[in-house]
All heavy atoms as TSV, in Angstrom:
chain	resi	resn	atom	element	x	y	z
A	1	MET	N	N	-19.925	15.513	19.912
A	1	MET	CA	C	-20.582	14.416	19.081
A	1	MET	C	C	-19.765	13.228	19.236
A	1	MET	O	O	-18.521	13.220	19.252
A	1	MET	CB	C	-20.627	14.868	17.693
A	1	MET	CG	C	-21.184	13.817	16.670
A	1	MET	SD	S	-21.625	14.433	15.139
A	1	MET	CE	C	-23.371	14.534	15.308
A	2	LYS	N	N	-20.390	12.041	19.269
A	2	LYS	CA	C	-19.740	10.808	19.410
A	2	LYS	C	C	-19.963	9.985	18.142
A	2	LYS	O	O	-21.118	9.933	17.644
A	2	LYS	CB	C	-20.285	9.986	20.598
A	2	LYS	CG	C	-19.663	8.628	20.748
A	2	LYS	CD	C	-20.274	7.856	21.895
A	2	LYS	CE	C	-19.411	8.202	23.201
A	2	LYS	NZ	N	-19.840	7.330	24.258
A	3	GLU	N	N	-18.891	9.399	17.632
A	3	GLU	CA	C	-18.935	8.577	16.396
A	3	GLU	C	C	-18.093	7.366	16.597
A	3	GLU	O	O	-17.139	7.345	17.261
A	3	GLU	CB	C	-18.488	9.288	15.139
A	3	GLU	CG	C	-19.613	10.259	14.692
A	3	GLU	CD	C	-19.269	10.742	13.232
A	3	GLU	OE1	O	-19.247	9.904	12.326
A	3	GLU	OE2	O	-18.968	11.991	13.066
A	4	VAL	N	N	-18.446	6.183	15.838
A	4	VAL	CA	C	-17.667	5.027	15.985
A	4	VAL	C	C	-17.087	4.731	14.519
A	4	VAL	O	O	-17.877	4.873	13.497
A	4	VAL	CB	C	-18.594	3.827	16.339
A	4	VAL	CG1	C	-17.790	2.528	16.388
A	4	VAL	CG2	C	-19.166	4.152	17.770
A	5	PHE	N	N	-15.850	4.297	14.452
A	5	PHE	CA	C	-15.212	4.027	13.129
A	5	PHE	C	C	-14.571	2.640	13.200
A	5	PHE	O	O	-14.190	2.208	14.377
A	5	PHE	CB	C	-14.230	5.100	12.842
A	5	PHE	CG	C	-14.803	6.478	12.764
A	5	PHE	CD1	C	-14.838	7.315	13.708
A	5	PHE	CD2	C	-15.246	6.939	11.470
A	5	PHE	CE1	C	-15.414	8.566	13.588
A	5	PHE	CE2	C	-15.856	8.074	11.322
A	5	PHE	CZ	C	-15.894	8.985	12.410
A	6	LYS	N	N	-14.211	2.065	12.153
A	6	LYS	CA	C	-13.345	0.911	12.092
A	6	LYS	C	C	-12.001	1.419	11.722
A	6	LYS	O	O	-11.732	2.107	10.673
A	6	LYS	CB	C	-13.795	0.000	11.124
A	6	LYS	CG	C	-13.030	-1.337	11.104
A	6	LYS	CD	C	-13.840	-2.496	10.409
A	6	LYS	CE	C	-13.113	-3.754	10.645
A	6	LYS	NZ	N	-13.826	-4.688	11.371
A	7	LEU	N	N	-11.016	1.194	12.592
A	7	LEU	CA	C	-9.579	1.618	12.422
A	7	LEU	C	C	-8.770	0.361	12.144
A	7	LEU	O	O	-8.643	-0.542	13.021
A	7	LEU	CB	C	-9.036	2.339	13.633
A	7	LEU	CG	C	-7.505	2.670	13.678
A	7	LEU	CD1	C	-7.135	3.472	12.443
A	7	LEU	CD2	C	-7.140	3.386	14.946
A	8	THR	N	N	-8.393	0.112	10.901
A	8	THR	CA	C	-7.614	-1.072	10.550
A	8	THR	C	C	-6.102	-0.645	10.242
A	8	THR	O	O	-5.752	0.474	10.051
A	8	THR	CB	C	-8.175	-1.688	9.296
A	8	THR	OG1	O	-8.220	-0.719	8.200
A	8	THR	CG2	C	-9.620	-2.170	9.558
A	9	GLY	N	N	-5.343	-1.752	10.161
A	9	GLY	CA	C	-3.919	-1.465	9.756
A	9	GLY	C	C	-2.902	-1.411	11.004
A	9	GLY	O	O	-1.858	-1.381	10.843
A	10	ILE	N	N	-3.470	-1.361	12.218
A	10	ILE	CA	C	-2.652	-1.276	13.445
A	10	ILE	C	C	-2.300	-2.751	13.797
A	10	ILE	O	O	-3.282	-3.521	14.056
A	10	ILE	CB	C	-3.386	-0.641	14.581
A	10	ILE	CG1	C	-3.845	0.836	14.222
A	10	ILE	CG2	C	-2.460	-0.560	15.811
A	10	ILE	CD1	C	-2.750	1.797	13.944
A	11	ASP	N	N	-1.040	-3.123	13.784
A	11	ASP	CA	C	-0.637	-4.532	13.820
A	11	ASP	C	C	-0.477	-5.090	15.242
A	11	ASP	O	O	-0.406	-6.342	15.300
A	11	ASP	CB	C	0.631	-4.731	13.074
A	11	ASP	CG	C	0.429	-4.519	11.608
A	11	ASP	OD1	O	-0.729	-4.566	11.116
A	11	ASP	OD2	O	1.526	-4.314	10.885
A	12	CYS	N	N	-0.341	-4.254	16.277
A	12	CYS	CA	C	-0.099	-4.962	17.541
A	12	CYS	C	C	-0.729	-4.088	18.671
A	12	CYS	O	O	-1.091	-2.933	18.483
A	12	CYS	CB	C	1.445	-5.008	17.876
A	12	CYS	SG	S	2.245	-3.461	18.058
A	13	ALA	N	N	-0.906	-4.698	19.888
A	13	ALA	CA	C	-1.632	-4.043	20.922
A	13	ALA	C	C	-0.810	-2.796	21.478
A	13	ALA	O	O	-1.459	-1.836	21.760
A	13	ALA	CB	C	-1.815	-4.987	22.092
A	14	ALA	N	N	0.366	-2.847	21.396
A	14	ALA	CA	C	1.236	-1.633	21.820
A	14	ALA	C	C	1.094	-0.605	20.926
A	14	ALA	O	O	0.938	0.634	21.282
A	14	ALA	CB	C	2.720	-2.102	21.982
A	15	CYS	N	N	1.043	-0.748	19.630
A	15	CYS	CA	C	0.768	0.227	18.647
A	15	CYS	C	C	-0.635	0.795	18.708
A	15	CYS	O	O	-0.858	2.000	18.605
A	15	CYS	CB	C	1.008	-0.262	17.202
A	15	CYS	SG	S	2.658	-0.791	16.808
A	16	ALA	N	N	-1.608	-0.055	19.139
A	16	ALA	CA	C	-2.936	0.299	19.319
A	16	ALA	C	C	-3.060	1.302	20.417
A	16	ALA	O	O	-3.690	2.462	20.312
A	16	ALA	CB	C	-3.795	-0.824	19.519
A	17	ALA	N	N	-2.317	1.057	21.634
A	17	ALA	CA	C	-2.298	1.828	22.720
A	17	ALA	C	C	-1.707	3.201	22.363
A	17	ALA	O	O	-2.079	4.309	22.776
A	17	ALA	CB	C	-1.555	1.197	23.889
A	18	LYS	N	N	-0.649	3.150	21.625
A	18	LYS	CA	C	0.105	4.394	21.173
A	18	LYS	C	C	-0.886	5.296	20.341
A	18	LYS	O	O	-0.875	6.479	20.469
A	18	LYS	CB	C	1.314	4.062	20.440
A	18	LYS	CG	C	2.210	5.153	20.045
A	18	LYS	CD	C	3.468	4.739	19.292
A	18	LYS	CE	C	4.315	5.863	18.904
A	18	LYS	NZ	N	5.574	5.399	18.283
A	19	ALA	N	N	-1.585	4.634	19.371
A	19	ALA	CA	C	-2.455	5.364	18.548
A	19	ALA	C	C	-3.546	5.940	19.286
A	19	ALA	O	O	-3.929	7.184	19.073
A	19	ALA	CB	C	-3.102	4.379	17.445
A	20	GLU	N	N	-4.114	5.230	20.284
A	20	GLU	CA	C	-5.167	5.832	21.175
A	20	GLU	C	C	-4.651	7.028	21.925
A	20	GLU	O	O	-5.399	8.085	21.934
A	20	GLU	CB	C	-5.674	4.689	22.101
A	20	GLU	CG	C	-6.777	5.211	22.908
A	20	GLU	CD	C	-7.213	4.114	23.959
A	20	GLU	OE1	O	-6.543	3.915	24.960
A	20	GLU	OE2	O	-8.364	3.525	23.660
A	21	ARG	N	N	-3.535	6.959	22.509
A	21	ARG	CA	C	-2.976	8.101	23.207
A	21	ARG	C	C	-2.766	9.309	22.244
A	21	ARG	O	O	-3.099	10.418	22.674
A	21	ARG	CB	C	-1.582	7.770	23.809
A	21	ARG	CG	C	-1.683	6.847	25.075
A	21	ARG	CD	C	-0.349	6.827	25.790
A	21	ARG	NE	N	0.696	6.343	24.967
A	21	ARG	CZ	C	1.107	5.072	24.727
A	21	ARG	NH1	N	0.302	4.076	25.261
A	21	ARG	NH2	N	2.072	4.743	24.014
A	22	LYS	N	N	-2.226	9.150	21.018
A	22	LYS	CA	C	-2.072	10.207	20.149
A	22	LYS	C	C	-3.407	10.815	19.681
A	22	LYS	O	O	-3.545	11.968	19.475
A	22	LYS	CB	C	-1.288	9.712	18.994
A	22	LYS	CG	C	0.200	9.470	19.252
A	22	LYS	CD	C	0.941	9.020	18.065
A	22	LYS	CE	C	2.435	8.903	18.340
A	22	LYS	NZ	N	3.066	10.254	18.329
A	23	ILE	N	N	-4.462	9.946	19.456
A	23	ILE	CA	C	-5.752	10.404	19.033
A	23	ILE	C	C	-6.338	11.249	20.185
A	23	ILE	O	O	-6.950	12.310	19.840
A	23	ILE	CB	C	-6.761	9.217	18.741
A	23	ILE	CG1	C	-6.188	8.443	17.485
A	23	ILE	CG2	C	-8.105	9.654	18.505
A	23	ILE	CD1	C	-6.817	7.129	17.308
A	24	GLN	N	N	-6.197	10.887	21.357
A	24	GLN	CA	C	-6.733	11.694	22.513
A	24	GLN	C	C	-6.063	13.033	22.564
A	24	GLN	O	O	-6.698	14.008	23.194
A	24	GLN	CB	C	-6.455	10.940	23.841
A	24	GLN	CG	C	-7.372	9.691	23.938
A	24	GLN	CD	C	-6.963	8.759	25.163
A	24	GLN	OE1	O	-5.899	9.021	25.743
A	24	GLN	NE2	N	-7.768	7.891	25.394
A	25	LYS	N	N	-4.969	13.351	21.970
A	25	LYS	CA	C	-4.314	14.585	22.058
A	25	LYS	C	C	-4.716	15.480	20.773
A	25	LYS	O	O	-4.311	16.723	20.799
A	25	LYS	CB	C	-2.823	14.405	22.043
A	25	LYS	CG	C	-2.353	13.785	23.384
A	25	LYS	CD	C	-0.829	13.649	23.391
A	25	LYS	CE	C	-0.477	12.939	24.613
A	25	LYS	NZ	N	1.016	12.695	24.674
A	26	VAL	N	N	-5.433	14.986	19.834
A	26	VAL	CA	C	-5.856	15.770	18.637
A	26	VAL	C	C	-6.775	16.816	19.147
A	26	VAL	O	O	-7.768	16.669	19.827
A	26	VAL	CB	C	-6.522	14.847	17.658
A	26	VAL	CG1	C	-7.168	15.686	16.527
A	26	VAL	CG2	C	-5.524	13.842	17.081
A	27	LYS	N	N	-6.575	18.093	18.589
A	27	LYS	CA	C	-7.329	19.206	18.925
A	27	LYS	C	C	-8.786	18.988	18.432
A	27	LYS	O	O	-9.015	18.569	17.309
A	27	LYS	CB	C	-6.812	20.461	18.224
A	27	LYS	CG	C	-7.551	21.774	18.648
A	27	LYS	CD	C	-6.954	22.911	17.920
A	27	LYS	CE	C	-7.766	24.192	18.332
A	27	LYS	NZ	N	-7.236	25.389	17.704
A	28	GLY	N	N	-9.690	19.167	19.378
A	28	GLY	CA	C	-11.160	18.908	19.099
A	28	GLY	C	C	-11.635	17.582	19.613
A	28	GLY	O	O	-12.842	17.411	19.754
A	29	ILE	N	N	-10.689	16.682	19.942
A	29	ILE	CA	C	-11.096	15.401	20.484
A	29	ILE	C	C	-11.302	15.562	22.011
A	29	ILE	O	O	-10.475	16.078	22.670
A	29	ILE	CB	C	-10.050	14.394	20.322
A	29	ILE	CG1	C	-9.900	13.950	18.781
A	29	ILE	CG2	C	-10.432	13.040	21.032
A	29	ILE	CD1	C	-10.983	13.203	18.148
A	30	THR	N	N	-12.388	15.185	22.500
A	30	THR	CA	C	-12.809	15.285	23.953
A	30	THR	C	C	-12.687	13.851	24.531
A	30	THR	O	O	-12.770	13.801	25.806
A	30	THR	CB	C	-14.118	15.969	24.182
A	30	THR	OG1	O	-15.221	15.131	23.462
A	30	THR	CG2	C	-14.160	17.351	23.650
A	31	GLY	N	N	-12.665	12.807	23.832
A	31	GLY	CA	C	-12.521	11.475	24.311
A	31	GLY	C	C	-12.305	10.482	23.218
A	31	GLY	O	O	-12.842	10.720	22.091
A	32	ALA	N	N	-11.538	9.431	23.442
A	32	ALA	CA	C	-11.211	8.531	22.384
A	32	ALA	C	C	-10.863	7.166	23.041
A	32	ALA	O	O	-10.164	7.117	24.017
A	32	ALA	CB	C	-10.182	8.936	21.505
A	33	THR	N	N	-11.457	6.093	22.504
A	33	THR	CA	C	-11.115	4.691	22.905
A	33	THR	C	C	-10.919	3.888	21.613
A	33	THR	O	O	-11.621	4.102	20.647
A	33	THR	CB	C	-12.182	4.045	23.824
A	33	THR	OG1	O	-13.429	4.040	23.102
A	33	THR	CG2	C	-12.346	4.771	25.067
A	34	TYR	N	N	-9.988	3.021	21.675
A	34	TYR	CA	C	-9.757	2.102	20.502
A	34	TYR	C	C	-9.568	0.695	21.063
A	34	TYR	O	O	-8.751	0.359	21.920
A	34	TYR	CB	C	-8.484	2.482	19.740
A	34	TYR	CG	C	-8.167	1.556	18.671
A	34	TYR	CD1	C	-8.999	1.401	17.598
A	34	TYR	CD2	C	-6.893	0.906	18.595
A	34	TYR	CE1	C	-8.763	0.570	16.571
A	34	TYR	CE2	C	-6.637	0.081	17.590
A	34	TYR	CZ	C	-7.545	-0.157	16.586
A	34	TYR	OH	O	-7.205	-1.074	15.534
A	35	SER	N	N	-10.340	-0.218	20.565
A	35	SER	CA	C	-10.307	-1.679	20.829
A	35	SER	C	C	-9.380	-2.344	19.730
A	35	SER	O	O	-9.972	-2.418	18.609
A	35	SER	CB	C	-11.649	-2.333	20.968
A	35	SER	OG	O	-11.467	-3.741	21.066
A	36	PHE	N	N	-8.294	-2.818	20.077
A	36	PHE	CA	C	-7.451	-3.551	19.086
A	36	PHE	C	C	-8.139	-4.794	18.547
A	36	PHE	O	O	-8.033	-5.095	17.352
A	36	PHE	CB	C	-6.104	-3.904	19.712
A	36	PHE	CG	C	-5.244	-4.686	18.865
A	36	PHE	CD1	C	-4.681	-4.199	17.744
A	36	PHE	CD2	C	-4.814	-5.965	19.196
A	36	PHE	CE1	C	-3.731	-4.926	16.885
A	36	PHE	CE2	C	-3.934	-6.729	18.436
A	36	PHE	CZ	C	-3.454	-6.249	17.341
A	37	MET	N	N	-8.789	-5.525	19.386
A	37	MET	CA	C	-9.382	-6.823	19.023
A	37	MET	C	C	-10.591	-6.603	18.124
A	37	MET	O	O	-10.730	-7.315	17.125
A	37	MET	CB	C	-9.957	-7.500	20.286
A	37	MET	CG	C	-8.934	-7.913	21.280
A	37	MET	SD	S	-7.625	-9.057	20.500
A	37	MET	CE	C	-8.596	-10.554	20.239
A	38	THR	N	N	-11.384	-5.584	18.313
A	38	THR	CA	C	-12.546	-5.372	17.379
A	38	THR	C	C	-12.273	-4.327	16.284
A	38	THR	O	O	-13.122	-4.098	15.336
A	38	THR	CB	C	-13.775	-4.861	18.194
A	38	THR	OG1	O	-13.509	-3.670	18.827
A	38	THR	CG2	C	-14.124	-6.032	19.164
A	39	GLN	N	N	-11.086	-3.606	16.345
A	39	GLN	CA	C	-10.665	-2.491	15.550
A	39	GLN	C	C	-11.799	-1.422	15.640
A	39	GLN	O	O	-11.919	-0.691	14.645
A	39	GLN	CB	C	-10.458	-3.013	13.959
A	39	GLN	CG	C	-9.482	-3.979	13.965
A	39	GLN	CD	C	-9.266	-4.565	12.551
A	39	GLN	OE1	O	-10.251	-4.611	11.741
A	39	GLN	NE2	N	-8.073	-4.880	12.133
A	40	LYS	N	N	-12.384	-1.224	16.764
A	40	LYS	CA	C	-13.393	-0.245	16.912
A	40	LYS	C	C	-12.903	1.053	17.593
A	40	LYS	O	O	-12.437	1.033	18.721
A	40	LYS	CB	C	-14.477	-0.766	17.783
A	40	LYS	CG	C	-15.775	0.105	17.949
A	40	LYS	CD	C	-16.719	-0.677	18.883
A	40	LYS	CE	C	-17.972	0.231	19.136
A	40	LYS	NZ	N	-18.898	-0.551	19.986
A	41	LEU	N	N	-12.862	2.172	16.925
A	41	LEU	CA	C	-12.478	3.442	17.402
A	41	LEU	C	C	-13.677	4.275	17.697
A	41	LEU	O	O	-14.628	4.521	16.780
A	41	LEU	CB	C	-11.552	4.150	16.319
A	41	LEU	CG	C	-11.210	5.559	16.577
A	41	LEU	CD1	C	-10.370	5.718	17.931
A	41	LEU	CD2	C	-10.497	6.285	15.440
A	42	THR	N	N	-13.873	4.689	18.864
A	42	THR	CA	C	-14.896	5.560	19.337
A	42	THR	C	C	-14.300	6.913	19.758
A	42	THR	O	O	-13.350	7.007	20.565
A	42	THR	CB	C	-15.725	5.032	20.471
A	42	THR	OG1	O	-16.097	3.705	20.125
A	42	THR	CG2	C	-16.858	5.848	20.889
A	43	ILE	N	N	-14.807	7.966	19.064
A	43	ILE	CA	C	-14.308	9.354	19.531
A	43	ILE	C	C	-15.508	10.267	19.713
A	43	ILE	O	O	-16.560	10.105	19.221
A	43	ILE	CB	C	-13.505	9.969	18.323
A	43	ILE	CG1	C	-14.262	10.083	16.972
A	43	ILE	CG2	C	-12.197	9.150	18.163
A	43	ILE	CD1	C	-13.564	10.921	15.966
A	44	ASP	N	N	-15.233	11.102	20.783
A	44	ASP	CA	C	-16.027	12.221	21.092
A	44	ASP	C	C	-15.377	13.441	20.617
A	44	ASP	O	O	-14.129	13.597	20.868
A	44	ASP	CB	C	-16.260	12.313	22.591
A	44	ASP	CG	C	-17.268	11.361	23.122
A	44	ASP	OD1	O	-18.322	11.256	22.531
A	44	ASP	OD2	O	-16.973	10.697	24.076
A	45	TYR	N	N	-16.021	14.276	19.943
A	45	TYR	CA	C	-15.329	15.483	19.366
A	45	TYR	C	C	-16.242	16.695	19.301
A	45	TYR	O	O	-17.400	16.571	19.365
A	45	TYR	CB	C	-14.630	15.155	17.993
A	45	TYR	CG	C	-15.706	14.882	16.946
A	45	TYR	CD1	C	-16.202	15.982	16.076
A	45	TYR	CD2	C	-16.181	13.642	16.706
A	45	TYR	CE1	C	-17.201	15.690	15.126
A	45	TYR	CE2	C	-17.078	13.372	15.744
A	45	TYR	CZ	C	-17.582	14.334	14.977
A	45	TYR	OH	O	-18.552	14.093	14.007
A	46	ALA	N	N	-15.581	17.797	19.206
A	46	ALA	CA	C	-16.325	19.081	19.010
A	46	ALA	C	C	-15.583	19.880	17.971
A	46	ALA	O	O	-14.285	20.105	18.110
A	46	ALA	CB	C	-16.404	19.847	20.307
A	47	GLY	N	N	-16.241	20.213	16.958
A	47	GLY	CA	C	-15.513	21.013	15.895
A	47	GLY	C	C	-15.811	20.489	14.477
A	47	GLY	O	O	-16.665	19.646	14.264
A	48	ASP	N	N	-14.956	20.830	13.560
A	48	ASP	CA	C	-15.019	20.379	12.210
A	48	ASP	C	C	-14.712	18.928	12.062
A	48	ASP	O	O	-13.583	18.505	12.174
A	48	ASP	CB	C	-14.092	21.251	11.322
A	48	ASP	CG	C	-14.158	20.896	9.889
A	48	ASP	OD1	O	-15.130	20.276	9.377
A	48	ASP	OD2	O	-13.223	21.328	9.106
A	49	ARG	N	N	-15.766	18.090	11.701
A	49	ARG	CA	C	-15.681	16.705	11.623
A	49	ARG	C	C	-14.547	16.288	10.663
A	49	ARG	O	O	-13.716	15.416	10.946
A	49	ARG	CB	C	-16.994	16.079	11.196
A	49	ARG	CG	C	-16.946	14.622	11.017
A	49	ARG	CD	C	-18.261	14.059	10.546
A	49	ARG	NE	N	-18.398	12.681	10.551
A	49	ARG	CZ	C	-18.001	11.888	9.556
A	49	ARG	NH1	N	-17.546	12.443	8.487
A	49	ARG	NH2	N	-18.097	10.539	9.579
A	50	GLU	N	N	-14.502	16.754	9.475
A	50	GLU	CA	C	-13.550	16.439	8.494
A	50	GLU	C	C	-12.156	16.788	8.851
A	50	GLU	O	O	-11.264	15.914	8.637
A	50	GLU	CB	C	-13.927	17.007	7.062
A	50	GLU	CG	C	-15.238	16.553	6.558
A	50	GLU	CD	C	-15.419	15.027	6.452
A	50	GLU	OE1	O	-14.482	14.342	6.069
A	50	GLU	OE2	O	-16.461	14.512	6.915
A	51	ALA	N	N	-11.959	17.854	9.419
A	51	ALA	CA	C	-10.607	18.303	9.902
A	51	ALA	C	C	-10.099	17.369	10.993
A	51	ALA	O	O	-8.920	16.960	10.956
A	51	ALA	CB	C	-10.568	19.759	10.306
A	52	ILE	N	N	-10.967	17.095	11.875
A	52	ILE	CA	C	-10.572	16.243	13.050
A	52	ILE	C	C	-10.282	14.820	12.512
A	52	ILE	O	O	-9.321	14.229	12.877
A	52	ILE	CB	C	-11.716	16.233	14.103
A	52	ILE	CG1	C	-11.735	17.630	14.761
A	52	ILE	CG2	C	-11.444	15.084	15.200
A	52	ILE	CD1	C	-12.952	17.784	15.741
A	53	LEU	N	N	-11.098	14.304	11.645
A	53	LEU	CA	C	-10.847	12.930	11.110
A	53	LEU	C	C	-9.524	12.872	10.342
A	53	LEU	O	O	-8.816	11.925	10.357
A	53	LEU	CB	C	-12.003	12.457	10.259
A	53	LEU	CG	C	-13.287	12.125	10.999
A	53	LEU	CD1	C	-14.398	11.650	9.998
A	53	LEU	CD2	C	-12.979	10.985	12.078
A	54	ALA	N	N	-9.313	13.941	9.520
A	54	ALA	CA	C	-7.967	13.993	8.828
A	54	ALA	C	C	-6.794	14.000	9.822
A	54	ALA	O	O	-5.902	13.271	9.549
A	54	ALA	CB	C	-7.965	15.240	7.899
A	55	GLU	N	N	-6.935	14.702	10.871
A	55	GLU	CA	C	-5.770	14.706	11.891
A	55	GLU	C	C	-5.654	13.329	12.530
A	55	GLU	O	O	-4.657	12.860	12.789
A	55	GLU	CB	C	-5.986	15.869	12.876
A	55	GLU	CG	C	-4.886	15.993	13.895
A	55	GLU	CD	C	-3.574	16.391	13.242
A	55	GLU	OE1	O	-3.543	16.962	12.132
A	55	GLU	OE2	O	-2.521	16.096	13.773
A	56	VAL	N	N	-6.839	12.800	12.891
A	56	VAL	CA	C	-6.833	11.430	13.493
A	56	VAL	C	C	-6.108	10.398	12.583
A	56	VAL	O	O	-5.293	9.673	13.039
A	56	VAL	CB	C	-8.246	10.934	13.853
A	56	VAL	CG1	C	-8.264	9.478	14.239
A	56	VAL	CG2	C	-8.907	11.753	14.986
A	57	LEU	N	N	-6.435	10.491	11.328
A	57	LEU	CA	C	-5.874	9.537	10.301
A	57	LEU	C	C	-4.324	9.855	10.259
A	57	LEU	O	O	-3.546	8.848	10.195
A	57	LEU	CB	C	-6.484	9.647	8.896
A	57	LEU	CG	C	-5.936	8.720	7.905
A	57	LEU	CD1	C	-6.010	7.301	8.371
A	57	LEU	CD2	C	-6.607	8.990	6.579
A	58	ALA	N	N	-3.960	11.113	10.274
A	58	ALA	CA	C	-2.618	11.497	10.130
A	58	ALA	C	C	-1.784	10.870	11.289
A	58	ALA	O	O	-0.703	10.375	11.144
A	58	ALA	CB	C	-2.442	13.008	10.028
A	59	VAL	N	N	-2.335	11.009	12.548
A	59	VAL	CA	C	-1.561	10.444	13.657
A	59	VAL	C	C	-1.526	9.034	13.642
A	59	VAL	O	O	-0.584	8.424	14.056
A	59	VAL	CB	C	-2.105	11.072	15.069
A	59	VAL	CG1	C	-1.971	12.555	15.181
A	59	VAL	CG2	C	-3.468	10.562	15.349
A	60	CYS	N	N	-2.574	8.433	13.205
A	60	CYS	CA	C	-2.556	6.904	13.079
A	60	CYS	C	C	-1.557	6.387	12.077
A	60	CYS	O	O	-0.877	5.401	12.220
A	60	CYS	CB	C	-3.963	6.419	12.738
A	60	CYS	SG	S	-5.148	6.549	14.095
A	61	LYS	N	N	-1.390	7.160	11.036
A	61	LYS	CA	C	-0.420	6.794	9.894
A	61	LYS	C	C	0.982	6.997	10.441
A	61	LYS	O	O	1.908	6.243	9.956
A	61	LYS	CB	C	-0.628	7.600	8.668
A	61	LYS	CG	C	-1.977	7.186	7.947
A	61	LYS	CD	C	-1.681	7.014	6.483
A	61	LYS	CE	C	-2.969	6.663	5.714
A	61	LYS	NZ	N	-2.812	5.369	5.240
A	62	LYS	N	N	1.203	7.749	11.407
A	62	LYS	CA	C	2.578	7.903	12.015
A	62	LYS	C	C	2.867	6.674	12.811
A	62	LYS	O	O	4.002	6.334	12.936
A	62	LYS	CB	C	2.625	9.164	12.911
A	62	LYS	CG	C	2.721	10.398	12.066
A	62	LYS	CD	C	2.731	11.634	13.013
A	62	LYS	CE	C	2.728	12.978	12.063
A	62	LYS	NZ	N	2.714	14.150	12.921
A	63	VAL	N	N	1.825	6.071	13.403
A	63	VAL	CA	C	2.025	4.745	14.199
A	63	VAL	C	C	2.175	3.612	13.225
A	63	VAL	O	O	3.056	2.789	13.363
A	63	VAL	CB	C	0.849	4.579	15.169
A	63	VAL	CG1	C	0.983	3.213	15.766
A	63	VAL	CG2	C	0.726	5.667	16.161
A	64	ASP	N	N	1.340	3.607	12.147
A	64	ASP	CA	C	1.476	2.501	11.222
A	64	ASP	C	C	0.947	3.048	9.790
A	64	ASP	O	O	-0.229	3.547	9.771
A	64	ASP	CB	C	0.592	1.356	11.520
A	64	ASP	CG	C	0.904	0.156	10.732
A	64	ASP	OD1	O	1.011	0.142	9.492
A	64	ASP	OD2	O	1.055	-1.026	11.282
A	65	LYS	N	N	1.748	3.008	8.792
A	65	LYS	CA	C	1.469	3.622	7.550
A	65	LYS	C	C	0.243	3.004	6.880
A	65	LYS	O	O	-0.348	3.651	6.041
A	65	LYS	CB	C	2.740	3.474	6.581
A	65	LYS	CG	C	3.950	4.366	6.857
A	65	LYS	CD	C	5.065	4.140	5.945
A	65	LYS	CE	C	6.129	4.954	6.375
A	65	LYS	NZ	N	7.327	4.726	5.324
A	66	SER	N	N	-0.082	1.770	7.136
A	66	SER	CA	C	-1.167	1.104	6.557
A	66	SER	C	C	-2.546	1.494	7.273
A	66	SER	O	O	-3.553	0.851	6.896
A	66	SER	CB	C	-0.976	-0.373	6.513
A	66	SER	OG	O	-0.864	-0.947	7.805
A	67	ALA	N	N	-2.547	2.253	8.255
A	67	ALA	CA	C	-3.806	2.640	9.063
A	67	ALA	C	C	-4.793	3.166	8.098
A	67	ALA	O	O	-4.520	4.049	7.178
A	67	ALA	CB	C	-3.458	3.542	10.194
A	68	GLU	N	N	-6.080	2.795	8.292
A	68	GLU	CA	C	-7.184	3.381	7.527
A	68	GLU	C	C	-8.404	3.423	8.456
A	68	GLU	O	O	-8.573	2.563	9.409
A	68	GLU	CB	C	-7.591	2.392	6.410
A	68	GLU	CG	C	-6.619	2.305	5.257
A	68	GLU	CD	C	-7.033	1.496	4.141
A	68	GLU	OE1	O	-8.219	1.226	4.037
A	68	GLU	OE2	O	-6.235	1.003	3.343
A	69	ILE	N	N	-9.214	4.524	8.257
A	69	ILE	CA	C	-10.449	4.728	9.055
A	69	ILE	C	C	-11.590	4.686	8.132
A	69	ILE	O	O	-11.623	5.452	7.118
A	69	ILE	CB	C	-10.304	6.126	9.753
A	69	ILE	CG1	C	-9.163	6.025	10.803
A	69	ILE	CG2	C	-11.622	6.330	10.530
A	69	ILE	CD1	C	-8.982	7.434	11.484
A	70	ARG	N	N	-12.671	3.969	8.550
A	70	ARG	CA	C	-13.933	3.928	7.797
A	70	ARG	C	C	-15.108	3.911	8.733
A	70	ARG	O	O	-14.848	3.414	9.915
A	70	ARG	CB	C	-13.862	2.896	6.725
A	70	ARG	CG	C	-13.765	1.503	7.189
A	70	ARG	CD	C	-13.816	0.557	6.035
A	70	ARG	NE	N	-13.618	-0.763	6.471
A	70	ARG	CZ	C	-12.463	-1.478	6.552
A	70	ARG	NH1	N	-11.393	-0.815	6.338
A	70	ARG	NH2	N	-12.427	-2.695	6.976
A	71	PRO	N	N	-16.302	4.115	8.321
A	71	PRO	CA	C	-17.391	3.952	9.214
A	71	PRO	C	C	-17.495	2.491	9.745
A	71	PRO	O	O	-17.219	1.601	9.054
A	71	PRO	CB	C	-18.616	4.310	8.335
A	71	PRO	CG	C	-18.110	5.202	7.279
A	71	PRO	CD	C	-16.661	4.690	7.006
A	72	TYR	N	N	-17.954	2.326	10.900
A	72	TYR	CA	C	-17.999	1.034	11.597
A	72	TYR	C	C	-19.332	0.307	11.154
A	72	TYR	O	O	-20.309	0.815	11.014
A	72	TYR	CB	C	-17.899	1.120	13.030
A	72	TYR	CG	C	-17.592	-0.170	13.724
A	72	TYR	CD1	C	-16.286	-0.714	13.745
A	72	TYR	CD2	C	-18.572	-0.945	14.336
A	72	TYR	CE1	C	-16.059	-1.955	14.237
A	72	TYR	CE2	C	-18.288	-2.159	14.987
A	72	TYR	CZ	C	-17.047	-2.609	14.921
A	72	TYR	OH	O	-16.741	-3.885	15.551
């Protein structure tokens, strides 16, 4: 399934790239892209949506504590 979210709180392009790499490694994620300029996170996933989103948020918070995800 593919969904688009607004990922805010990432302060720099390098951190955005780091977050994208970490998101791509989350179990259940089959693809992920993040645009720092638009704050648009697109993920392809298979599995429990809520568990995957919780893990995505957790890895983003490791990059920047103020990271938040909401529907785009």
